[in-house]
N, C-alpha and C positions, 0 to 999 in steps of 0.2 A: 489419507490418513494412515498411519502406522501405529496401530494400537488405539487406546482410548485418549492418550494425552500428548501425542506428539503428530505432527503434520509435516512431512517432508515436503521441502519446495525446491522446484526446478524452474530456473529463470532464463529464458531465451531473449535477447536484446541487442541491439546494434549499438547500443549506447555503452561506451566503456565504463562510465560511472555506474552504470546499472549492472553490467557485466560483473564489476569487483562486489558490489552489494551481493549479487547472486553466489559469489564463490564463498562468502562468509555467511550469508544466511540461508543455510541448507535445511534446517528444520526449527520449529516454534511449537511451543505450546499454545494452543488456540485459546484457551481461558485467560492467560498471561496477555495474549495480543488485544483481546477484545475490550480490556478496561485499562484505562490510564490513571485509576485513582490509586492502585498499589504501586505502581511502578510504571516507568515509560516503557511501552512495548518494545520488543527486541526489533522489530521492523523499523519503527520510527527511529531508534537509534543509529541502525545501519543506514537509514535515510539520511540523517544529520552527517554521519561520518563519510558516505560516499557521493550523494546527490550533490552536483554543483549547483542547482537552481533550487532555492527554498521551497518554490511552489510546484516542485516535481509531484505529479499525481500517482507515481508509480508505488510508493510505500502503502499509500492508503488503498490502493488497487490490489496489493498483496494481501493486506490484513483483510479486505472484503472478501477474496478468494478463500482465504482460510477460513474464515467465517462459514462461509457455503459448504465448504469442504468436510468441516467439523460438524455440520448441522445445526449450526447455531444462528443461521439467517437463510432465508430463501433466496435463490438466485434472482436477482432483479438487475435490469441494466441500470447502470449510473453514468451519468452524463455532466460533464462541466462544459457550458456553452458560453463563450464571451464574445461580445460585439462592441465596437466602438459606435456608439451612437451620436449622430450629429446634433450639435446644439440647436435648439429650437430656432427657427428663422425669426429675425427681427423684422417686424412690420413698421 
């Protein structure tokens, strides 16, 4: 946090799309990032602009980190697990 209303962001990634996102998204207002009722969070706007996959979890991870850094959420592990379940065997 840089003061009460600005969270500075540094992103390190091997993904070129996320590197470009990180070059643009260098600071955010945490209170604007945690609510999409007023406007689309800056982080999600950058995700739409730079992420090549709609399901990229990086923008949401950035928002979660901003929430924790700003004291708006407790640090907790967030996991997305996917598996391909085989169809039930036919008897």
